[in-house]
N, C-alpha and C positions, 0 to 999 in steps of 0.2 A: 241262278245260283250255281256255285261251283259243284261239279259232280263229285260224288263221295269216292274216295280213294279205294281202289281195288288192290288185291294181292299182286296182280300184274304190275301196277304202279310201284309198289313196294319193292318188288324183284328188280325192276328197272333202275330204281333210284339207288339201291344197295349194290347193283352189279352182280346179282346172283339169280339162280333159277327159281321158279315158283315153288318147286318141291323143297328148296333150301329154306324159303320163307316159311313154308308150312312147318318144317321141322324145328326152326328157330323159335317161332311163336308158340309151339306146342312143347317146347323144352325137351325135344327127342335127341337121341344120339346122332352122330354123323355130321355134326356142325362144329367147326372150331370155335373157341370162345370169341376170337376177333371178329369172325364172321357174325356170330350171334348178336354181338354188340352193334355191329354195323347195320344188321337187320332192324333191330329194335329202335336204333336212332332213326332209321327211315320210316318206321311205323310211327314214331312220335312226331317227326317232321310232318308226315302227311296226314296225320290224324286217321290212319287206318285203324280199324277196330273189328277184329274177327270175333266170332262168338266166344272163342277160348279166352282170348285176351281180355275181352270184357268181363267175362265170368271170373277170371282168375283176380282181375284188379278188383273186383267187387268182394269177392271171398277172400282175397289175399292168400289164396292157396294155389301152389303150382304142382306140387308133388315132385319137387326137385330139391335135393341138397347140394350145396356148392362147396367144394374144397378148394380153398384159395392158397396158392403157393407162389413163392417169389421166382422160383426156377423148377423145371422138372429134371430133378437129379435124383440119384439112387435112394436118398432118405425119403423125399417127399413121394417117390414112387411106391416104396414099401407102405408108407402110410395110407396111400390111395388103395392099395390092395386090401389093407385091413379095413377100411371104410366100406370097400365093395362087399367084402364078406359079411359085414354086419348088415348091410342093406339088402342082401340077397333074399329074395322072398318077400320083401316088404313092399309097401305101395310107393316107395320113393325111388326115382332115378338119381343118378349121380352126374354132376357136372363138375369137372376139373377145369379150374381157370387159373391162368397165370397172368397177373395183372401187369400193366405197363409200369415200369420202374424208371422214373425221371430223376435225373442227378444221382444222389446216393441211394435212391430207392426208398428212403423213409416215408412212411405214410401210404404206400401203395395200397394197404388193405382198405383205407377209408375211401379211396377212389373206386376200388373194386366193389365194396359193399355198396356204395352209392349207385353204381350202375346196375347191380344184379338184385338188390333187395326190392321185394314187392312185386317184381314182373318176371323174374327168372327163377329165383329161389325161396324156399320157405325157412331155410336155416343155413348157417355157414360153419365150416371149420377152417381155421386159419393155421397154416403151417409156418412155423418159425417167423411169426409177425414182428415187425419192428416197432409196434406200438403196444403200450401195456393194456390200454382199453380203447375200444372202438365203437363209438355209438352207432346203432344200426336199427333198422326197422324189424329185423328178424333175430331170433336167437342165434348166439354165436359161442363157439367153443375154441380155445386156442391150444395148439399143440406146440411144445418147446417155445414158451413164449419169451418176449422181451425181458430184460432184467428189471427187477422192481416188483412191487406188490400188484397183482392183477385183480380187479373186480371181476373179470370174465371167468368162467369155468375154465380150468386148465388140466391138460394130460401131459406128463412127461416122465422121463426115466430117472433112476437115481444116479445122476451125473457125478456127483461128489463121490459117492461110495464106489462107482464103478472106476473112477480115475485113481482112487486110492489103491484099489485092489490091483490095477494095472501096474503101478509103480511099486507097490509092495513086492509084486511078482519079480520086477527087474532087480530090486534090491536083493531078493532071495537068491537070484542067479549069480550075485556078486558085483553087480554094477554100482558105482558110486559117483560117476559123472553122467547124470541122466538129463537129457534135454527134454524140452516141451515145446510143441508147436501149437499154440492156442487157437481157438476159434474165433468167432465174431464177438467182439467186446460187448456189444449191445444186447446179446442173448443170455439169459440166465443159465442155460447149459454150459456155456463156455466158461462163465465165471466160476460155476460150480466144479467144473473139471480142473480148472486152476487151483481152486482151493483143495481138492482132492490130491492134487500133485504135491501141493505144499504139506499137507497133512502127512503124506507118506515119508516125504523127506525128513520132516520133523521127527517123526516116529522112529526113524532110523538113525537119527543123530546127525543127519546131513544138512548142512547149510543150503539155503537158497540162493543160488548163484545167478544173478540176472543175465550174465553172458550166456547161459544156457537156455534162454527163453526168447521165442520169437512168436509173432502173431501171424497165423496163416488164413485167418478169416474163413475157415471151413471151405477154402478154394484151393483147387490144385496148383494153379500158377502162383499164388501167393506163398503156398507151402514149398514149391520148388525153390523160390528165392530165399524163403527162411532157411530151408536145408542147406542150400550153398553157403549161406553165412555161418551156420552152425558147425558144418563139416569141415570148413577150411580154416577154422581157428587154429592157433598154435597148440591148443590143448583141447581137442574137440571131445565131444561126449562118446561113450562107448554104447549108449543106448538112447532112443528117443521115443517119447510118448506123444503121440499125435491126438489131437482133439476129435478128429474124425477119420474114417478110412481112406476117403479121398486123399487127404493130406498124407497119410501114411504111405499109400502106394506111390505118391508124388516123391516123397523123402527117399523111398527105396530106389526109385528111378535115378535121383540125383547121386546117391551113394555109389551105384554102380558106374555112373558116368565118371565118377572120381576115382574109380579103381577100387572101391571098397567092396568086400564081400559080405552079404547079409545071409546068416547072423554071425559069421566068424568075427568080422570086424565091427559090425554095427547091429545091435538088436533094435527092432521096431515093433511098437505095439500101437494098434489103432483103436478107434471107438465106433461102434454102430453095428458091425458084422452085416455090412450090405452084401449082396451076392457076389460082387467083384472080389470081396475079400477072400473067399474060399476057391474061386475059379482061376485066380491068377497062377502063374508058372510056380511061385513060391507062396503057398497059402499064408495068410497074414493072422498072426496072434492079434487078437483084438478083444474089446469089451463088447459083449452082445447086449443091445438094448432091444427090447420086444417091439420092433417098429410096428408090425402088423397088429399086435395087441393094443398098441397106442392108438392106432387108427380105429380098430373095433370099438375100444372104449370111448373115444371122442364121439363116434357115431351114435353109440347107445346113449350117451349123456345128452347129445343134441336131440335125438328123437324124443327123450323124456321131456325136455324143455319145450318142444314144439307141440308136445300133447298137454302142456299145461301143468306137469308134474314138478314137484320139488325135489331137487337133487339131495342125496343124503350127505354128499360132500362136494365142495366145489373145486377141490384141487386133489388130483389123483397122482400118486407117485408110484411107478412100477419098477420092480427090481431089475438089477443087470447082472450079467455073469461073464467071467473071463474065460475066453476060449483060447487054449494054447495050441499053436500050430508051428509052422516052420521058420518064422522070422526072429525067433528069440533063442539066445544061447548064453552060457556064462561068457564074460569078456575074455578076450585073447590074452593069455598070460605072457608077461614079459613085454 
């Protein structure tokens, strides 16, 4: 008969230490998501069964909540902080997991949930997922979800209202040519921020000019390209509203490279209020969404679902607030 696999066999197959195998199968901190997956794949391939793995699979309880993100960037980092606050003092540990993104990244959540559900996590929070719904063996809550109606419980900020407030403010300063660098078209937040931008223009009697709109995909490099196109037009905007702070900061970098002074020559407003927004040399005017509160709310909803409770509401919308700083001013006269 073949000898029963040991923890040493798993360690050798996964190329890690015995201590790392122990941490991975027990869902403890100190193991990267990729290493944890590699260890569990070795566990499955070798048929290794520790007492915890066996009992967890029978009871379907691991004591771990997974937060699935496409990338570890400022927005998701703030969400993670909020989840951590909500779980502090609870019986749950937190596993932050960035799934492998193949091609355009669509559907990474399904792959991640398939890997983690039932063996590593009891429930999941998906941050900016590319899918509206994701069948899973564990309860799931989505933060800033894909566009379209989601059957999953969701938590998000008032993107439309926040965007309108930002553009209303630029109008109040006297700006009439206001550009917009949009976010990811597949996310509801991006489409709502576009709608808020249009709402404010219409309320001010300003027409929507497609020449003043570019897509930045919530990505700094894409936003730089968008800013280059917007600011080198024959009749460029005097102000730009960006769908997130990373894009706004990138726009300011491009403006300076073109010899423009912010805010004298160009006003810029972002969205999120990530820590970088207030720490830069020129603090950014932005729309603050309560990112840590979003994380806390998502974790609270998920905890209730895992306890078998019924949520009072499936879709939570939290308010935003305009924060006025140093990147906005009336347009240069003449």
